[in-house]
N, C-alpha and C positions, 0 to 999 in steps of 0.2 A: 654675287657682284662685287662684295667687301674682297674677299680672295682676289676676284681678277682686278681690281683694282692695284690691290696694292702689288699683287706679282708685277703686273703693269708697270707700276714703279721701279721693284727691285729690278726687271729686266732693263728699263731703262739707265740705272746705276750699273749694270753687266755683271749682276750677278743671279739672272735667272735662274741658268743653272745650278744653284745650291739650294732651290727652293725645294722639301720635299713636302709632300701629300700623302696622308694618311688614311689607309681604310679604319680607323678605329681613330676614338677622340683626345684630342690633345689639349682639349679644354682647360685641366686643370696641372699646375707644377708635375703632380707625380705619373699623372698620364699623359703628359708631351715627355716627360725623360723616359717610360716604358719607350714609348714610340721614338723616339730617336736614339733612344741606347746609349744614355749618358746617366751622370748623375743630374738631380734634382737642381742642385746648386747651379749648374751651367744654363739652365730655361732662363730665359730673361723674360719675366713677369711685366707686363705693364699696369699701373696701375692711374686710374681717374681718380681727382678729386676736384670738388666745386671752390670754387673763387667768392669767397662770401662779397652780396651785392651784385654778381653780374650772370644771370641764369644762364647768359648763354656763351661762357667762358670756364672752360677750366684748365687742371694742371694735371700733364701727364707723368707720371717718371716709370724710367725701365730701372727695375732691380733685381738683381740673383734671385733665383725662383728660393733660397733657403732665407734670406732675408725676411726680416719684419719692420713694419714700420716704427720708427723711435717719436711717438707723438712730439715730446720735448725737441728733437733734432728739425723734426717738422716745423711747430711752431717758429724757432728762430731763426730759419732760414724763410720759411715763407708768412710770418707775423701774423697766423691766425690758423684754431683749431684744421686737421685734414679731415674732411668730411668725406666719404666716397661718395663717386655721382649713382644715382641708382643704375639698373642695367640699362631701363628705356632712355634717360640724360645721356648716359653713356653714346650709347649708338647714334644719339640724337645728334651728337656735338662730333665726334671722333667719326661716324661714318662704318665703326665697325662694333660686334655684339660680345658682349660679356664672354670671353673664353676664347676669343681670336682677337683682341684688343690686339692692335701695334701701331706704330708711328709711320705708317709706309702708305702713302699716299692722302694722308691726312690734311686737306685742304682751306680747313677753317682759320682763321687767322686768328682765332680767340682760344686754339688750342696752345696752351706753353707746352714744350718739352723737352723733360729734361733725363741725364741719362745719372744713375749714383753708384757710387763709389763701388757697393760692393761687386759689380760685375769686372772692376780691374784685375779683382782674382785670376781671371781665367783669360786663355790664347784668344777662344772663341767660346760665342755663346748663343744661344738659338731662342730667339725671338719668335710669336705665331706671325703668318702671315693671313690678317685679315678673316684668319676663322679659325671653326675648333678642329682644325683637322690638317693642320699646316706648320713650317716650321720654317727656318731661314737662317744657314750657316753664318756667322758674322764675325771679324774681329772686334773688339771694342771701340776702334776708331774708325772702322765702317760702320758700326753702330750708331756712333755720335752724329757721323757726316750725312749718312742716307735718311736719319729721321729729324735730320736738322733742328735738334738738338740744341738751346739755348745754353748749354753748360755741365759739367758735373756738378752735380751736388753730394753731401754726405746726409741722409735722411733716416738710415734704414741700422738697424742691429745685426750681426751676423750671432748666430747661437754656436754659441763654445763646442769644442770640439769635445765630443763623449770620451769620458776616460774610458781605456783600453779595459778590457773584463781580466779581471786578476790581479790588476794594479794599484796599489792602495796609496 
């Protein structure tokens, strides 16, 4: 059901032909990267966080697959510590199960959606389409518009590139 709702929404945005479905799981960044055939950093992972004092609201952040949440940046942006939702609560609030959480077809007005700056390194990224065996290729501008994001934020840290082997 979640896939169908997200797919229907993306079709209405005119990008239904870009949706990919897989015979293998794409529930993690590594699995999605293998299924799509791209580096993991280009997978758009979507994390959900509690809003203190409101169990019916959450913050959804779309970020690059290699990005890690920076707790200090999160707290500076949202004025509270980032605490991820439980899988059951993520499903309840977003309509999508962990492994396929995406911002497409989310009609809960209490879900505040953001895009993280870590995505802007890429021409296109690959978020899930509501389940753990799908993805869609979108430009960052399309991701922002189609997800109805509130804004671009910087709450992550991108890993330093590994030093080339043999160089000192």
